Structure formats: structure tokens, C-alpha cells
N, C-alpha and C positions, 0 to 999 in steps of 0.2 A: 175246603171248597164245597164238599158234599154237605157238611153241616150247615154252611151258609145257605145253600139252596133249600135244604129241608126247613130251616128256620124261616126263610122267606115265604115258602109255600104255606107253612102253618100260620104265619102272620096274616097273609092275605085271606086265608080261609076262616080264621077264628077271631081275629081282632076287628071289632066293628069300627066303621069310619066315624070320626067325630071331629068337631071343630069348636074350640072355645072362643067365645066372644066376650071381650072385656071392654068396659067403658073407660078404662084407664090406659094411658100410654105405657109402654115398656119402661121399666125402671133402669135406664141406661147408666145413670150415675151410680146407683147401688151396685150394678154389675161390675163397673170399672173399679170402684173402691174395694169391693170384696176380692177382686182379682189381685189388686195391689197388695192387700193384706196377706193373701195366701202365698203369693210369690215372695214377698218379703220374709215371711216366717220360714218357708221352705228353703230359701236361700241361706238363712242362718244355719239351719240344720245341715245343709250341704257343704257350706264353706267354713263354718265355724271351727271344726276340728283341724282343718288345714291351715287357715289363715290365723287362727287364734281367736278366742272369744272376746278379747279386748282390742282386736284390730279395728281401725276406723270403719272399714267397709262392713264388717260384721255388725258393729254397733249401729251404723246408719241403717242397715237393712232391718235390724231388729226394731229400731225406732219407727221406721217407715211402716213395718208390718203392724205394730201395736197401734200406732196413730190411725192407720187406715181401718183397723178393726173397730176402734172406738168410733171413728167417723161413720163407719157403716151402720153401727147400731143407732147412733144419733140420727142419721139420715132416714133409716127405716122407721124409726119412731115418728119422724116428721111426716113421712109419706103415709103412714098408717095403712088404710085399706088399699092404697095404690102401691104399696111397697113390694119389692122383690121377695123379701122374707119378713113377714110380720113378726117381729121378735116378741110381741105381746103374747103370742101363742105359747111361749115357754112357761107362761103362768099355769098352764095345764099340767098337772102333776104327771099324768100318764105320758104325755108327749115328752116332757123333760126327762122323766125317769127312763123311758124307753130309749131316748137318744143317748143319754149318758151310759146306759148299759151296753148298747151297741158299740159306742166309741171305746169303752174300756176293754170289753171282751175281744173285739176284733183288733184293737190296738195291740193287745198282748199277743194275740194269735199271729199278727204280722211280724211282731218283734221276735217271736219264737222261730218263725221261718227264717228270719235274717240270721239267727244264731245257729239253727240246725243245719242249714245247707253247708256252711263252712265246716261244721263238725263232721258231716258225712264225707265231704270231699277232701278237706285238708287233713283231717285227723284219721278218718277211717280209710281214706284213699278210694272212695267210690266215684263212679262217673256221675255226670249230671243227670242222666236218665235214671240210674239206680237210686240216686238221692231223691228224685221226684217220686218214684214209686214208693220209697220208704215213708213218705208223708201220707200215703193213701189211707192207712188205718185210721188216722185222725179225721180225715175227710169223710170216710165211710161212716164212722161213728156219729159225726156231726149230721150227715144227711139222714141217718136212721132215726136219731133222737129228735131231730127237728120235726119229723112226721108224727112222733109220739107226743110232742110237747103240747099240742092243743087238747088232747085227751087228759093229760096230766093237769093242765091249767083248769079244765072244766071240773076236776075233782077237788083240787086243793087251792085253786086260785092262781091267777097270772103272776101276782107278786111273789107268791111262794115258789112258783116254778122258776122264775127268774133268779130268786135267791139261791135255790138249789143249784141252778146252772152256774152262777158266779162262784159259789163255794166249790163246786167240782173243778172249775177252771183253775181256781187258786190251788186246789189240791194237786192238780196235774203239774202246775208250775213247781210246787214244793217237791213233788216226787222226782221231777227231772233235775232240779237243783241239788237234791240230796244224793241221788244215786248215779248220776252221770259219771262215766269213767271210760278211759281208753280201753282198759282190759275188759270191761263189761260190754263195750260196743253198743250195738243197736238195742239189745235187750235191756240195757240199763236205763233207757229213756222211753221204752215202749209203753210201760204202764202209765207214765205221765202223759204221753201223747193220747192214749185212749181216754183217760179221765178228762183231758182238755177238750177232746172231740165231743164227748157226751155233754160236758158243761156248756160248750158253745151252742150245740144243737138245742138244748133245753132253754137257753136264754134268748136265742135269736128270734124264734117264732113269736113268743109272747111279747117281746120288746117291740117287734115290728107291728104287732096287733095293737099294742098300747099307743103307738104313734098314729097309726091310721085310724084307730077307733076314737081318738081324741078330737079329730077334725071332721067337719061335715063333708058331704059328698063333693061340694063345690071346691073344697080345699084339698082333695086327695092328691092333686098334682104336687102341692107343697109337701104333703106327707111323704110321697114317693121320693121327692128330692132330698128330704131330710134323711130318710133311710139310706139313700145312695151316698150321701156325704158321710154319714156315720160309718158306713162300711168301707168306703174308698179312702176317706181322709187319712186314717191311720196307716193304711197300706202304702199310700203315696209318700207319706213322711218317712216311713221305714225304708222304702226303696231309695230315697235320697240318702239316708244314713248308710245303707248297705253299699251304695255306689261309692260314697266317700271312703268307707272302710276298705273296700276292695282297692281303690286307688292308692290309699295310704300303704296297704300291705304290699302292693306291687312296687311302689317306690322304695319301700324298706328292703325288699328282696334284692332290687337292683343295686 
């Protein structure tokens, strides 16, 4: 509650008031179709493992999600400048590259969290609080290197910085996969977590800058939305998978 009050006070003090005026009506159809696409695909990830991937409900949901996604792209191309998301913007290499980088890196990060928490709790026998604290080294490295990434990008270029970040993230994955063990415990995955944290920090800032820098000031709202989707989309998908995995494990135990 205290953090909410502080954030509210800082917002009222620091964020200027503004209002966007548009000559086009809100793209209601695009919003509804994109919602159907996301719900359909997330439902497949949620129910597929339990119902079976060839179950009629799963297949219908998958088909609905794919068809809705295709329809969304077609509709947005039809709406052009009045679209909810102008898909033509992805012709910009910086925007497309930054979006893909964020999706991949944070998709992997979210997947690692889904795997590590059961490892900490079910294998090592740690509490939920201790398991959360155990993830902090990766978060600290990510925060530290994200601040250093702009300086590195200024010296070697944003593309090279993102490449180094992705390579370090891949190295972290490899280290965890190769050395994880029950006997080694937490230390067997710590090096991989640190490498992943550094890699995510180095790739996050230049990727975000590539997205926002590819669009004019009038389109910064779109850029912000793309960054948010790239960061949140993989996590929401992995949460659905984690919830299903937990349900399956509970049923198996019973």
C-alpha cells in the first residue's frame, strides 16, 4: 500500500497531463479479434496437456486462435492508418528485430522461472519465500547490466550489444542444463542464472530503444504497447503452462 501511495504521488508530480486527439474511431473490431486470438491460443496451452492435443476442444480452440490472428492482420491492413496496430510497421528492421529479441529473451526467462521454482521447492525443499529470494541474483544482474547497456551500445552498436546479450542468455541456459544436479543444489545453477541475468540486461535496453526509435513521436504509444506485449506475452503463456503443470502434478499425487 505504501508503494502505491508513493507511486501515485510521483505520478501526479512528475508525469505531465496530456490528451491524444484522433481523427479516427477506436478500432473495436481489431480489439475483439485480437482478444479472441490470444484467448484461443492461451486456451490451447492451458488445456492441451490435460485434454490431449487431438481433443476436439483443443483443435477448435487452436483453429479459432489461428483464424482470428490471420483475420486480425488482414483487418489491420484494411484499416491502415486507423488500425489498432499498423502491422506495416514491422517492415522497420529495428522494430521487428527489437520485438523478436524481447519475445525470445523474456520468453526464455519466463520459462526458466517456471522450471526453477519447482526445482527449488519440490527438489531442494525450499519455501516459496526462499525460492523467490534465490532468483534475486539473476534480477540484480539484469538491473545492473541494463543500466550499462546504453554505454556499451554507444561504443559497439545496438545490434552488437543485443547479440552479446542473446549469446550470454544462451550460455546461461547451457550452463544450467549441463550442470544442474540435486547434489550440487543451488550452486549448480547459479553461474547459469548470473549469465542469463547479464544477457537479459544487455539485450533489453537496446531492444526497447530499437522499437521506440523506429517510430515517430506520434506513434510512441504504439511502441510502448509493443514493448509491453513482448515482455508480458511470454510470461502469461508460461503462467498458463505452469498452472496446468501444477494441476497435473497434484492430480498425479492424489
